[in-house]
C-alpha positions in Angstrom: -0.9 -9.4 -16.2 2.2 -9.5 -13.6 3.0 -13.5 -14.1 2.4 -13.4 -17.5 4.9 -10.7 -18.3 6.8 -12.8 -15.8 6.5 -15.7 -17.8 7.2 -13.3 -21.7 3.9 -14.1 -22.4 0.9 -11.9 -24.7 -1.0 -9.8 -22.2 -2.5 -7.9 -24.3 -6.1 -9.0 -24.0 -5.5 -8.8 -20.6 -3.9 -5.5 -20.8 -6.3 -4.2 -23.0 -9.6 -5.2 -20.5 -7.5 -3.9 -17.4 -7.5 -0.1 -19.5 -11.1 -0.5 -20.8 -11.8 -0.8 -16.2 -10.1 2.4 -16.4 -12.2 3.8 -18.7 -15.1 2.9 -17.1 -14.1 3.6 -13.2 -12.9 7.4 -14.6 -16.2 8.0 -16.3 -18.0 7.1 -12.7 -15.4 9.6 -11.3 -16.3 12.3 -13.6 -20.7 11.2 -12.9 -20.2 11.6 -8.8 -18.2 14.5 -9.1 -20.9 16.1 -11.6 -23.6 15.0 -9.1 -21.5 16.9 -5.9 -20.3 13.9 -4.4 -16.7 14.9 -3.4 -16.8 13.0 0.3 -13.7 10.8 -0.4 -13.7 7.1 -0.5 -12.4 4.7 2.0 -11.8 1.3 1.9 -10.1 -1.4 3.8 -7.2 -2.9 3.0 -7.3 -6.4 2.4 -3.8 -6.4 1.7 -1.3 -9.6 3.1 2.2 -9.1 3.7 3.9 -12.1 1.6 6.7 -12.2 4.2 7.2 -11.5 8.0 8.8 -8.2 8.3 12.6 -8.2 9.3 13.1 -6.8 12.7 14.9 -3.8 13.5 18.7 -3.8 12.8 20.8 -4.2 16.3 23.7 -1.3 15.3 26.6 -2.5 16.4 29.2 -0.5 17.9 32.5 -0.7 15.7 35.7 -2.3 17.3 38.3 -0.4 18.0 41.8 -1.5 18.1 44.2 -1.6 20.5 48.0 -1.3 20.3 49.8 -5.1 20.2 51.0 -6.1 23.6 54.7 -6.4 24.0 55.9 -9.5 25.1 58.4 -9.3 28.1 61.7 -11.4 27.0 62.6 -13.9 30.0 
């Protein structure tokens, strides 16, 4: 659906299907609660990051300005 939105395409069908799935899931959760099951559902994350994490930034001390050196005249 996100890809369709990014391509400025009609995603009505996909959005309706997602909403139907959410209604079904909500009903299943209510049924589970009515049966007395209150244990949390633990799911292993299958998320794969798209890019490597950025390395931590190294803090650089600000430079201190010195007064200009006097030029010796000979």
